[in-house]
PyMOL commands that place a pseudoatom at each C-alpha (Angstrom):
pseudoatom trace, name=CA, resn=MET, resi=1, chain=A, elem=C, hetatm=0, pos=[160.982, 105.500, 117.100]
pseudoatom trace, name=CA, resn=THR, resi=2, chain=A, elem=C, hetatm=0, pos=[159.686, 101.992, 117.280]
pseudoatom trace, name=CA, resn=THR, resi=3, chain=A, elem=C, hetatm=0, pos=[156.007, 101.142, 117.572]
pseudoatom trace, name=CA, resn=LYS, resi=4, chain=A, elem=C, hetatm=0, pos=[154.752, 97.909, 118.915]
pseudoatom trace, name=CA, resn=LYS, resi=5, chain=A, elem=C, hetatm=0, pos=[151.968, 96.190, 117.072]
pseudoatom trace, name=CA, resn=LYS, resi=6, chain=A, elem=C, hetatm=0, pos=[149.108, 95.263, 119.286]
pseudoatom trace, name=CA, resn=SER, resi=7, chain=A, elem=C, hetatm=0, pos=[147.609, 91.875, 118.771]
pseudoatom trace, name=CA, resn=LEU, resi=8, chain=A, elem=C, hetatm=0, pos=[143.952, 91.705, 117.815]
pseudoatom trace, name=CA, resn=GLN, resi=9, chain=A, elem=C, hetatm=0, pos=[143.704, 88.382, 119.618]
pseudoatom trace, name=CA, resn=PRO, resi=10, chain=A, elem=C, hetatm=0, pos=[142.166, 88.676, 123.086]
pseudoatom trace, name=CA, resn=SER, resi=11, chain=A, elem=C, hetatm=0, pos=[144.375, 87.634, 125.910]
pseudoatom trace, name=CA, resn=LYS, resi=12, chain=A, elem=C, hetatm=0, pos=[143.513, 84.467, 127.766]
pseudoatom trace, name=CA, resn=ASN, resi=13, chain=A, elem=C, hetatm=0, pos=[142.213, 86.558, 130.649]
pseudoatom trace, name=CA, resn=ALA, resi=14, chain=A, elem=C, hetatm=0, pos=[139.913, 88.663, 128.413]
pseudoatom trace, name=CA, resn=ARG, resi=15, chain=A, elem=C, hetatm=0, pos=[138.014, 85.848, 126.676]
pseudoatom trace, name=CA, resn=PHE, resi=16, chain=A, elem=C, hetatm=0, pos=[134.277, 86.393, 126.647]
pseudoatom trace, name=CA, resn=PRO, resi=17, chain=A, elem=C, hetatm=0, pos=[132.108, 83.288, 126.875]
pseudoatom trace, name=CA, resn=LEU, resi=18, chain=A, elem=C, hetatm=0, pos=[130.367, 82.733, 123.543]
pseudoatom trace, name=CA, resn=TRP, resi=19, chain=A, elem=C, hetatm=0, pos=[127.124, 81.638, 125.198]
pseudoatom trace, name=CA, resn=ILE, resi=20, chain=A, elem=C, hetatm=0, pos=[126.687, 85.151, 126.631]
pseudoatom trace, name=CA, resn=VAL, resi=21, chain=A, elem=C, hetatm=0, pos=[126.830, 86.619, 123.110]
pseudoatom trace, name=CA, resn=PHE, resi=22, chain=A, elem=C, hetatm=0, pos=[124.174, 84.171, 121.902]
pseudoatom trace, name=CA, resn=LEU, resi=23, chain=A, elem=C, hetatm=0, pos=[122.002, 84.895, 124.938]
pseudoatom trace, name=CA, resn=ALA, resi=24, chain=A, elem=C, hetatm=0, pos=[122.215, 88.635, 124.295]
pseudoatom trace, name=CA, resn=LEU, resi=25, chain=A, elem=C, hetatm=0, pos=[121.308, 88.157, 120.625]
pseudoatom trace, name=CA, resn=ALA, resi=26, chain=A, elem=C, hetatm=0, pos=[118.340, 85.974, 121.599]
pseudoatom trace, name=CA, resn=LEU, resi=27, chain=A, elem=C, hetatm=0, pos=[117.116, 88.617, 124.042]
pseudoatom trace, name=CA, resn=VAL, resi=28, chain=A, elem=C, hetatm=0, pos=[117.364, 91.354, 121.415]
pseudoatom trace, name=CA, resn=ALA, resi=29, chain=A, elem=C, hetatm=0, pos=[115.524, 89.214, 118.842]
pseudoatom trace, name=CA, resn=GLY, resi=30, chain=A, elem=C, hetatm=0, pos=[112.814, 88.275, 121.343]
pseudoatom trace, name=CA, resn=THR, resi=31, chain=A, elem=C, hetatm=0, pos=[112.250, 91.893, 122.318]
pseudoatom trace, name=CA, resn=ALA, resi=32, chain=A, elem=C, hetatm=0, pos=[111.996, 92.919, 118.661]
pseudoatom trace, name=CA, resn=LEU, resi=33, chain=A, elem=C, hetatm=0, pos=[109.384, 90.215, 118.016]
pseudoatom trace, name=CA, resn=LEU, resi=34, chain=A, elem=C, hetatm=0, pos=[107.343, 91.311, 121.017]
pseudoatom trace, name=CA, resn=LEU, resi=35, chain=A, elem=C, hetatm=0, pos=[107.370, 94.924, 119.850]
pseudoatom trace, name=CA, resn=LEU, resi=36, chain=A, elem=C, hetatm=0, pos=[106.355, 93.949, 116.321]
pseudoatom trace, name=CA, resn=ASN, resi=37, chain=A, elem=C, hetatm=0, pos=[103.535, 91.703, 117.539]
pseudoatom trace, name=CA, resn=ASN, resi=38, chain=A, elem=C, hetatm=0, pos=[102.110, 94.507, 119.674]
pseudoatom trace, name=CA, resn=SER, resi=39, chain=A, elem=C, hetatm=0, pos=[102.090, 97.112, 116.922]
pseudoatom trace, name=CA, resn=PRO, resi=40, chain=A, elem=C, hetatm=0, pos=[98.685, 98.347, 115.637]
pseudoatom trace, name=CA, resn=ALA, resi=41, chain=A, elem=C, hetatm=0, pos=[99.157, 96.559, 112.316]
pseudoatom trace, name=CA, resn=ALA, resi=42, chain=A, elem=C, hetatm=0, pos=[99.730, 93.278, 114.148]
pseudoatom trace, name=CA, resn=THR, resi=43, chain=A, elem=C, hetatm=0, pos=[96.504, 93.622, 116.146]
pseudoatom trace, name=CA, resn=ARG, resi=44, chain=A, elem=C, hetatm=0, pos=[94.490, 93.969, 112.965]
pseudoatom trace, name=CA, resn=ALA, resi=45, chain=A, elem=C, hetatm=0, pos=[92.471, 90.783, 113.019]
pseudoatom trace, name=CA, resn=LEU, resi=46, chain=A, elem=C, hetatm=0, pos=[90.508, 91.243, 109.813]
pseudoatom trace, name=CA, resn=PRO, resi=47, chain=A, elem=C, hetatm=0, pos=[91.482, 91.515, 106.160]
pseudoatom trace, name=CA, resn=LEU, resi=48, chain=A, elem=C, hetatm=0, pos=[90.472, 94.712, 104.360]
pseudoatom trace, name=CA, resn=GLU, resi=49, chain=A, elem=C, hetatm=0, pos=[87.749, 92.874, 102.426]
pseudoatom trace, name=CA, resn=ILE, resi=50, chain=A, elem=C, hetatm=0, pos=[85.838, 89.649, 103.069]
pseudoatom trace, name=CA, resn=SER, resi=51, chain=A, elem=C, hetatm=0, pos=[83.301, 87.481, 101.264]
pseudoatom trace, name=CA, resn=VAL, resi=52, chain=A, elem=C, hetatm=0, pos=[79.629, 87.377, 102.194]
pseudoatom trace, name=CA, resn=ALA, resi=53, chain=A, elem=C, hetatm=0, pos=[80.194, 83.900, 103.688]
pseudoatom trace, name=CA, resn=GLN, resi=54, chain=A, elem=C, hetatm=0, pos=[82.864, 85.325, 105.989]
pseudoatom trace, name=CA, resn=ALA, resi=55, chain=A, elem=C, hetatm=0, pos=[80.617, 88.293, 106.792]
pseudoatom trace, name=CA, resn=ALA, resi=56, chain=A, elem=C, hetatm=0, pos=[77.742, 85.978, 107.710]
pseudoatom trace, name=CA, resn=GLN, resi=57, chain=A, elem=C, hetatm=0, pos=[80.036, 84.012, 109.996]
pseudoatom trace, name=CA, resn=LEU, resi=58, chain=A, elem=C, hetatm=0, pos=[81.298, 87.165, 111.720]
pseudoatom trace, name=CA, resn=ARG, resi=59, chain=A, elem=C, hetatm=0, pos=[77.714, 88.376, 112.128]
pseudoatom trace, name=CA, resn=GLU, resi=60, chain=A, elem=C, hetatm=0, pos=[76.776, 85.096, 113.804]
pseudoatom trace, name=CA, resn=GLN, resi=61, chain=A, elem=C, hetatm=0, pos=[79.765, 85.525, 116.133]
pseudoatom trace, name=CA, resn=GLY, resi=62, chain=A, elem=C, hetatm=0, pos=[78.524, 88.950, 117.243]
pseudoatom trace, name=CA, resn=ALA, resi=63, chain=A, elem=C, hetatm=0, pos=[80.286, 91.365, 114.910]
pseudoatom trace, name=CA, resn=PHE, resi=64, chain=A, elem=C, hetatm=0, pos=[78.760, 94.815, 114.449]
pseudoatom trace, name=CA, resn=VAL, resi=65, chain=A, elem=C, hetatm=0, pos=[77.285, 95.056, 110.942]
pseudoatom trace, name=CA, resn=LEU, resi=66, chain=A, elem=C, hetatm=0, pos=[77.332, 98.618, 109.617]
pseudoatom trace, name=CA, resn=ASP, resi=67, chain=A, elem=C, hetatm=0, pos=[75.331, 99.507, 106.505]
pseudoatom trace, name=CA, resn=VAL, resi=68, chain=A, elem=C, hetatm=0, pos=[76.518, 102.718, 104.845]
pseudoatom trace, name=CA, resn=ARG, resi=69, chain=A, elem=C, hetatm=0, pos=[73.795, 103.059, 102.194]
pseudoatom trace, name=CA, resn=GLN, resi=70, chain=A, elem=C, hetatm=0, pos=[71.007, 105.638, 102.079]
pseudoatom trace, name=CA, resn=PRO, resi=71, chain=A, elem=C, hetatm=0, pos=[67.761, 105.175, 104.091]
pseudoatom trace, name=CA, resn=GLU, resi=72, chain=A, elem=C, hetatm=0, pos=[65.716, 104.434, 100.929]
pseudoatom trace, name=CA, resn=GLU, resi=73, chain=A, elem=C, hetatm=0, pos=[68.076, 101.579, 100.034]
pseudoatom trace, name=CA, resn=TRP, resi=74, chain=A, elem=C, hetatm=0, pos=[68.049, 100.326, 103.633]
pseudoatom trace, name=CA, resn=ASN, resi=75, chain=A, elem=C, hetatm=0, pos=[64.242, 100.234, 103.695]
pseudoatom trace, name=CA, resn=GLU, resi=76, chain=A, elem=C, hetatm=0, pos=[64.191, 98.058, 100.578]
pseudoatom trace, name=CA, resn=LEU, resi=77, chain=A, elem=C, hetatm=0, pos=[66.555, 95.448, 101.958]
pseudoatom trace, name=CA, resn=HIS, resi=78, chain=A, elem=C, hetatm=0, pos=[69.170, 95.061, 104.695]
pseudoatom trace, name=CA, resn=VAL, resi=79, chain=A, elem=C, hetatm=0, pos=[70.960, 92.533, 106.874]
pseudoatom trace, name=CA, resn=PRO, resi=80, chain=A, elem=C, hetatm=0, pos=[68.981, 91.685, 110.029]
pseudoatom trace, name=CA, resn=GLY, resi=81, chain=A, elem=C, hetatm=0, pos=[70.504, 93.390, 113.062]
pseudoatom trace, name=CA, resn=ALA, resi=82, chain=A, elem=C, hetatm=0, pos=[72.627, 95.787, 110.996]
pseudoatom trace, name=CA, resn=THR, resi=83, chain=A, elem=C, hetatm=0, pos=[72.970, 99.457, 111.892]
pseudoatom trace, name=CA, resn=LEU, resi=84, chain=A, elem=C, hetatm=0, pos=[72.440, 102.178, 109.285]
pseudoatom trace, name=CA, resn=ILE, resi=85, chain=A, elem=C, hetatm=0, pos=[74.828, 105.130, 109.170]
pseudoatom trace, name=CA, resn=PRO, resi=86, chain=A, elem=C, hetatm=0, pos=[74.924, 106.602, 105.647]
pseudoatom trace, name=CA, resn=LEU, resi=87, chain=A, elem=C, hetatm=0, pos=[78.432, 107.032, 104.283]
pseudoatom trace, name=CA, resn=ASP, resi=88, chain=A, elem=C, hetatm=0, pos=[78.115, 110.820, 104.070]
pseudoatom trace, name=CA, resn=GLN, resi=89, chain=A, elem=C, hetatm=0, pos=[77.392, 110.926, 107.834]
pseudoatom trace, name=CA, resn=LEU, resi=90, chain=A, elem=C, hetatm=0, pos=[79.875, 108.307, 109.017]
pseudoatom trace, name=CA, resn=ALA, resi=91, chain=A, elem=C, hetatm=0, pos=[82.839, 110.579, 109.739]
pseudoatom trace, name=CA, resn=SER, resi=92, chain=A, elem=C, hetatm=0, pos=[80.735, 112.682, 112.121]
pseudoatom trace, name=CA, resn=ARG, resi=93, chain=A, elem=C, hetatm=0, pos=[79.065, 109.638, 113.719]
pseudoatom trace, name=CA, resn=VAL, resi=94, chain=A, elem=C, hetatm=0, pos=[81.999, 107.259, 114.294]
pseudoatom trace, name=CA, resn=ASN, resi=95, chain=A, elem=C, hetatm=0, pos=[81.279, 107.417, 118.031]
pseudoatom trace, name=CA, resn=GLU, resi=96, chain=A, elem=C, hetatm=0, pos=[78.159, 105.310, 117.335]
pseudoatom trace, name=CA, resn=VAL, resi=97, chain=A, elem=C, hetatm=0, pos=[80.316, 102.405, 116.147]
pseudoatom trace, name=CA, resn=PRO, resi=98, chain=A, elem=C, hetatm=0, pos=[81.741, 100.170, 118.891]
pseudoatom trace, name=CA, resn=LYS, resi=99, chain=A, elem=C, hetatm=0, pos=[85.532, 99.952, 118.993]
pseudoatom trace, name=CA, resn=ASP, resi=100, chain=A, elem=C, hetatm=0, pos=[85.481, 96.799, 121.104]
pseudoatom trace, name=CA, resn=LYS, resi=101, chain=A, elem=C, hetatm=0, pos=[83.800, 94.660, 118.407]
pseudoatom trace, name=CA, resn=GLU, resi=102, chain=A, elem=C, hetatm=0, pos=[84.712, 93.499, 114.953]
pseudoatom trace, name=CA, resn=VAL, resi=103, chain=A, elem=C, hetatm=0, pos=[82.987, 95.777, 112.428]
pseudoatom trace, name=CA, resn=VAL, resi=104, chain=A, elem=C, hetatm=0, pos=[81.674, 94.516, 109.094]
pseudoatom trace, name=CA, resn=VAL, resi=105, chain=A, elem=C, hetatm=0, pos=[80.819, 97.363, 106.692]
pseudoatom trace, name=CA, resn=ILE, resi=106, chain=A, elem=C, hetatm=0, pos=[78.320, 96.644, 103.925]
pseudoatom trace, name=CA, resn=CYS, resi=107, chain=A, elem=C, hetatm=0, pos=[76.693, 98.653, 101.119]
pseudoatom trace, name=CA, resn=ARG, resi=108, chain=A, elem=C, hetatm=0, pos=[74.931, 97.823, 97.852]
pseudoatom trace, name=CA, resn=SER, resi=109, chain=A, elem=C, hetatm=0, pos=[77.831, 96.392, 95.829]
pseudoatom trace, name=CA, resn=GLY, resi=110, chain=A, elem=C, hetatm=0, pos=[81.002, 96.868, 97.893]
pseudoatom trace, name=CA, resn=ASN, resi=111, chain=A, elem=C, hetatm=0, pos=[82.282, 100.288, 96.802]
pseudoatom trace, name=CA, resn=ARG, resi=112, chain=A, elem=C, hetatm=0, pos=[80.865, 102.537, 99.531]
pseudoatom trace, name=CA, resn=SER, resi=113, chain=A, elem=C, hetatm=0, pos=[81.659, 99.943, 102.175]
pseudoatom trace, name=CA, resn=GLN, resi=114, chain=A, elem=C, hetatm=0, pos=[85.360, 100.225, 101.276]
pseudoatom trace, name=CA, resn=ALA, resi=115, chain=A, elem=C, hetatm=0, pos=[85.158, 103.983, 101.774]
pseudoatom trace, name=CA, resn=GLY, resi=116, chain=A, elem=C, hetatm=0, pos=[83.306, 103.444, 105.080]
pseudoatom trace, name=CA, resn=ARG, resi=117, chain=A, elem=C, hetatm=0, pos=[85.930, 100.945, 106.217]
pseudoatom trace, name=CA, resn=ASP, resi=118, chain=A, elem=C, hetatm=0, pos=[88.676, 103.446, 105.414]
pseudoatom trace, name=CA, resn=ILE, resi=119, chain=A, elem=C, hetatm=0, pos=[86.930, 106.206, 107.394]
pseudoatom trace, name=CA, resn=LEU, resi=120, chain=A, elem=C, hetatm=0, pos=[86.806, 103.893, 110.414]
pseudoatom trace, name=CA, resn=LEU, resi=121, chain=A, elem=C, hetatm=0, pos=[90.441, 102.831, 109.995]
pseudoatom trace, name=CA, resn=GLN, resi=122, chain=A, elem=C, hetatm=0, pos=[91.477, 106.508, 109.887]
pseudoatom trace, name=CA, resn=ALA, resi=123, chain=A, elem=C, hetatm=0, pos=[89.418, 107.081, 113.049]
pseudoatom trace, name=CA, resn=GLY, resi=124, chain=A, elem=C, hetatm=0, pos=[91.475, 104.451, 114.893]
pseudoatom trace, name=CA, resn=PHE, resi=125, chain=A, elem=C, hetatm=0, pos=[89.350, 101.347, 114.453]
pseudoatom trace, name=CA, resn=GLU, resi=126, chain=A, elem=C, hetatm=0, pos=[91.522, 98.255, 114.083]
pseudoatom trace, name=CA, resn=LYS, resi=127, chain=A, elem=C, hetatm=0, pos=[89.057, 95.430, 113.558]
pseudoatom trace, name=CA, resn=VAL, resi=128, chain=A, elem=C, hetatm=0, pos=[87.057, 96.593, 110.562]
pseudoatom trace, name=CA, resn=THR, resi=129, chain=A, elem=C, hetatm=0, pos=[86.444, 95.077, 107.139]
pseudoatom trace, name=CA, resn=SER, resi=130, chain=A, elem=C, hetatm=0, pos=[84.342, 95.567, 104.018]
pseudoatom trace, name=CA, resn=VAL, resi=131, chain=A, elem=C, hetatm=0, pos=[81.984, 93.055, 102.379]
pseudoatom trace, name=CA, resn=SER, resi=132, chain=A, elem=C, hetatm=0, pos=[82.888, 92.237, 98.791]
pseudoatom trace, name=CA, resn=GLY, resi=133, chain=A, elem=C, hetatm=0, pos=[79.799, 92.408, 96.587]
pseudoatom trace, name=CA, resn=GLY, resi=134, chain=A, elem=C, hetatm=0, pos=[77.677, 94.107, 99.262]
pseudoatom trace, name=CA, resn=ILE, resi=135, chain=A, elem=C, hetatm=0, pos=[74.014, 93.369, 99.949]
pseudoatom trace, name=CA, resn=ILE, resi=136, chain=A, elem=C, hetatm=0, pos=[73.562, 92.195, 96.350]
pseudoatom trace, name=CA, resn=ALA, resi=137, chain=A, elem=C, hetatm=0, pos=[76.035, 89.336, 96.878]
pseudoatom trace, name=CA, resn=TRP, resi=138, chain=A, elem=C, hetatm=0, pos=[74.592, 88.732, 100.363]
pseudoatom trace, name=CA, resn=ARG, resi=139, chain=A, elem=C, hetatm=0, pos=[71.059, 88.291, 98.968]
pseudoatom trace, name=CA, resn=ASN, resi=140, chain=A, elem=C, hetatm=0, pos=[72.248, 86.239, 95.972]
pseudoatom trace, name=CA, resn=ALA, resi=141, chain=A, elem=C, hetatm=0, pos=[74.047, 83.857, 98.339]
pseudoatom trace, name=CA, resn=GLY, resi=142, chain=A, elem=C, hetatm=0, pos=[70.763, 83.261, 100.183]
pseudoatom trace, name=CA, resn=TYR, resi=143, chain=A, elem=C, hetatm=0, pos=[71.618, 84.939, 103.483]
pseudoatom trace, name=CA, resn=PRO, resi=144, chain=A, elem=C, hetatm=0, pos=[68.687, 86.457, 105.433]
pseudoatom trace, name=CA, resn=THR, resi=145, chain=A, elem=C, hetatm=0, pos=[67.465, 89.974, 104.704]
pseudoatom trace, name=CA, resn=VAL, resi=146, chain=A, elem=C, hetatm=0, pos=[64.703, 92.171, 106.016]
pseudoatom trace, name=CA, resn=SER, resi=147, chain=A, elem=C, hetatm=0, pos=[62.967, 95.237, 104.639]
pseudoatom trace, name=CA, resn=GLY, resi=148, chain=A, elem=C, hetatm=0, pos=[61.476, 98.340, 106.191]
pseudoatom trace, name=CA, resn=PRO, resi=149, chain=A, elem=C, hetatm=0, pos=[62.842, 100.876, 108.645]
for i in range(1, 149): cmd.bond("trace and resi %d" % i, "trace and resi %d" % (i + 1))
show_as sticks, trace
zoom trace
């Protein structure tokens, strides 16, 4: 029994234009980029932590400033226009934080604000950050503060 070897070369009639292959690859790559750019991680506009200078700039641009300290600390000193929701209450009060604004979380030195930021991220907030150094760094940098309830 004799077997014929089939040629791996396409016949002249079966040639596929190379430009179609490149076009298909470009379409696949473009679609992948679109999907990646629309993922939740890609819409995250803020780093996890920012400086007080960056926080002041965001505040001036209308960001929501969330203070997660205790009321006694808040009464001593806080950022003008900030909203107080103590860290231990934040998880049950996330509905009081706007999802359509950038959120800047601040505390005394920057530790509780990281925890507050993480609570908001877990609750689905995408544009949230923590202030490095907290209200101490804010005050030391000369940014405005107010006291009282």
